[in-house]
VEXLUMMAR-848779 format. One line per field, with one value per residue: x, z, y of N, C-alpha, C in turn; residue number from 1. Coordinates in steps of 0.05 Angstrom, whole numbers, plus 5000, padded with zeros to 4 digits. Layout:
<sites>
n_px	[X	...]
n_pz	[Z	...]
n_py	[Y	...]
ca_px	[X	...]
ca_pz	[Z	...]
ca_py	[Y	...]
c_px	[X	...]
c_pz	[Z	...]
c_py	[Y	...]
resi	[NUM	...]
</sites>
This chain:
<sites>
n_px	[4780	4812	4853	4922	4957	5017	5060	5106	5159	5169	5120	5087	5106	5089	5034	5024	5038	4999	4952	4957	4933	4880	4873	4870	4823	4786	4783	4748	4683	4640	4639	4636	4623	4617	4642	4694	4707	4706	4749	4792	4790	4802	4853	4883	4876	4904	4954	4957	4924	4866	4817	4777	4736	4724	4681	4691	4663	4674	4692	4668	4608	4574	4621	4664	4717	4757	4779	4825	4822	4863	4852	4866	4910	4912	4936	4930	4968	5011	5065	5092	5157	5205	5260	5262	5237	5273	5317	5297	5290	5343	5369	5345	5298	5251	5269	5278	5320	5371	5410	5393	5364	5387	5432	5463	5435	5468	5474	5486	5551	5569	5614	5660]
n_pz	[5356	5296	5281	5270	5214	5203	5150	5102	5068	5016	5006	5005	4958	4921	4928	4911	4857	4840	4848	4813	4759	4775	4796	4751	4727	4767	4763	4722	4702	4691	4723	4741	4802	4835	4805	4802	4857	4869	4837	4863	4913	4898	4874	4919	4952	4924	4935	4987	5026	5064	5050	5056	5018	5017	4995	4978	4978	4927	4903	4855	4822	4829	4828	4858	4902	4916	4980	5007	5059	5098	5129	5148	5140	5090	5105	5164	5199	5195	5220	5239	5220	5250	5238	5183	5164	5181	5150	5098	5102	5114	5068	5032	5001	4986	4959	4981	4995	4973	4951	4922	4899	4926	4951	5014	5072	5119	5189	5230	5259	5326	5369	5343]
n_py	[5044	5025	4966	4974	4957	4925	4938	4920	4956	4936	4913	4958	4982	4944	4947	4999	4994	4957	4986	5028	5026	5028	5079	5110	5091	5105	5160	5171	5194	5161	5112	5045	5032	4986	4945	4966	4967	4912	4897	4924	4899	4846	4851	4868	4824	4785	4803	4790	4814	4832	4877	4937	4978	5046	5095	5161	5227	5277	5343	5345	5334	5273	5244	5201	5181	5125	5100	5057	5012	4975	4916	4865	4808	4758	4711	4684	4667	4698	4735	4796	4815	4848	4850	4839	4886	4924	4909	4920	4975	4994	4978	5010	4996	5020	5063	5116	5147	5193	5164	5121	5058	4997	5016	5023	5050	5085	5089	5146	5153	5155	5187	5174]
ca_px	[4802	4819	4880	4942	4969	5045	5064	5134	5164	5166	5091	5076	5112	5072	5007	5023	5038	4973	4931	4962	4912	4855	4871	4861	4795	4770	4780	4727	4657	4621	4653	4620	4636	4617	4663	4719	4711	4713	4777	4810	4791	4816	4882	4896	4875	4926	4979	4957	4910	4837	4813	4751	4737	4706	4678	4690	4653	4693	4678	4656	4583	4573	4648	4673	4744	4759	4800	4828	4829	4875	4841	4880	4925	4898	4949	4925	4991	5032	5073	5109	5185	5219	5286	5257	5231	5299	5333	5285	5296	5371	5376	5330	5281	5230	5283	5271	5344	5382	5430	5381	5359	5410	5452	5457	5433	5484	5467	5508	5568	5572	5638	5684]
ca_pz	[5338	5281	5283	5250	5201	5195	5122	5094	5046	4991	5001	4997	4930	4905	4929	4893	4829	4835	4848	4792	4738	4789	4799	4725	4724	4787	4755	4703	4714	4687	4735	4754	4828	4844	4791	4811	4884	4867	4826	4884	4933	4886	4871	4945	4961	4910	4949	5014	5044	5064	5051	5053	5001	5026	4974	4989	4960	4918	4897	4829	4825	4821	4826	4884	4902	4936	4999	5014	5086	5102	5154	5157	5120	5082	5120	5192	5214	5190	5242	5229	5226	5250	5225	5154	5159	5184	5126	5076	5106	5112	5040	5016	4982	4976	4944	4992	4999	4948	4941	4902	4907	4928	4968	5042	5088	5143	5213	5238	5280	5349	5384	5326]
ca_py	[5049	5000	4956	4984	4934	4930	4932	4924	4975	4921	4909	4984	4986	4926	4958	5023	4984	4944	5006	5048	5027	5034	5108	5121	5084	5119	5188	5173	5201	5139	5090	5024	5031	4959	4931	4977	4958	4884	4896	4932	4877	4823	4858	4868	4796	4772	4812	4779	4832	4835	4906	4948	5002	5067	5115	5189	5248	5297	5368	5341	5320	5245	5233	5191	5170	5104	5097	5028	5007	4949	4906	4841	4793	4733	4690	4691	4658	4718	4752	4817	4810	4874	4847	4843	4914	4938	4903	4935	5004	4999	4974	5030	4983	5039	5084	5142	5163	5204	5145	5103	5031	4980	5028	5019	5075	5081	5105	5163	5142	5173	5184	5165]
c_px	[4810	4848	4897	4956	4998	5049	5093	5136	5160	5136	5078	5082	5094	5043	5004	5022	5011	4951	4934	4940	4884	4851	4860	4832	4777	4765	4757	4700	4637	4634	4633	4634	4637	4639	4690	4726	4719	4742	4797	4813	4806	4845	4896	4896	4899	4953	4979	4942	4880	4832	4783	4754	4716	4705	4674	4679	4676	4677	4666	4630	4584	4600	4657	4701	4745	4783	4801	4837	4839	4868	4856	4896	4909	4910	4948	4950	5014	5039	5094	5138	5199	5247	5284	5253	5257	5316	5323	5291	5325	5381	5360	5313	5261	5242	5276	5296	5354	5402	5419	5380	5385	5433	5444	5456	5448	5475	5491	5525	5573	5598	5662	5694]
c_pz	[5323	5286	5262	5239	5193	5167	5115	5071	5019	4985	4993	4967	4912	4905	4910	4864	4822	4833	4826	4771	4750	4791	4773	4721	4743	4780	4735	4716	4711	4697	4747	4781	4839	4831	4799	4839	4884	4857	4847	4904	4923	4883	4899	4958	4949	4923	4978	5035	5041	5068	5049	5037	5011	5004	4986	4968	4951	4912	4869	4832	4814	4817	4854	4881	4923	4955	5007	5043	5089	5129	5165	5134	5114	5097	5149	5209	5210	5215	5231	5238	5226	5237	5194	5148	5161	5160	5102	5078	5102	5083	5021	4994	4970	4961	4954	4997	4972	4936	4920	4912	4907	4944	4997	5056	5114	5165	5220	5261	5301	5363	5369	5309]
c_py	[5024	4992	4969	4959	4941	4920	4938	4944	4961	4917	4936	4989	4968	4936	4982	5014	4972	4964	5027	5049	5034	5064	5120	5116	5101	5148	5192	5179	5178	5113	5071	5019	5002	4942	4940	4968	4929	4881	4903	4910	4853	4828	4857	4840	4781	4780	4803	4796	4830	4865	4912	4974	5021	5088	5143	5208	5266	5323	5368	5325	5292	5232	5226	5179	5148	5108	5068	5026	4978	4938	4882	4829	4768	4709	4697	4684	4678	4732	4771	4812	4837	4873	4850	4872	4930	4934	4919	4965	5010	4996	4991	5017	5001	5063	5112	5159	5173	5184	5126	5074	5015	4991	5025	5046	5069	5100	5122	5150	5162	5167	5174	5187]
resi	[1	2	3	4	5	6	7	8	9	10	11	12	13	14	15	16	17	18	19	20	21	22	23	24	25	26	27	28	29	30	31	32	33	34	35	36	37	38	39	40	41	42	43	44	45	46	47	48	49	50	51	52	53	54	55	56	57	58	59	60	61	62	63	64	65	66	67	68	69	70	71	72	73	74	75	76	77	78	79	80	81	82	83	84	85	86	87	88	89	90	91	92	93	94	95	96	97	98	99	100	101	102	103	104	105	106	107	108	109	110	111	112]
</sites>
């Protein structure tokens, strides 16, 4: 079983932004897979990740979709900080609550 890489919400948002243009390119039928794979690897390296690109078959002939597997960080001395993750979640950095970015998500109060 591969290692699970801890990734912060802020990094997930940066990854989504960096891969946005790649999605559009990958949808084309005349895609240079080698060039696209290099671009994905380079973009993720710039964000601090070592990745592997796996090409998956689709139901369209000669059309493949890439899956990005995050294997490691470029900084081997990185250690995951659960306090940073908690801060990003509580402050809704990923904008998953209805309150919107910048609002604090409060835990339910018990016994008050």
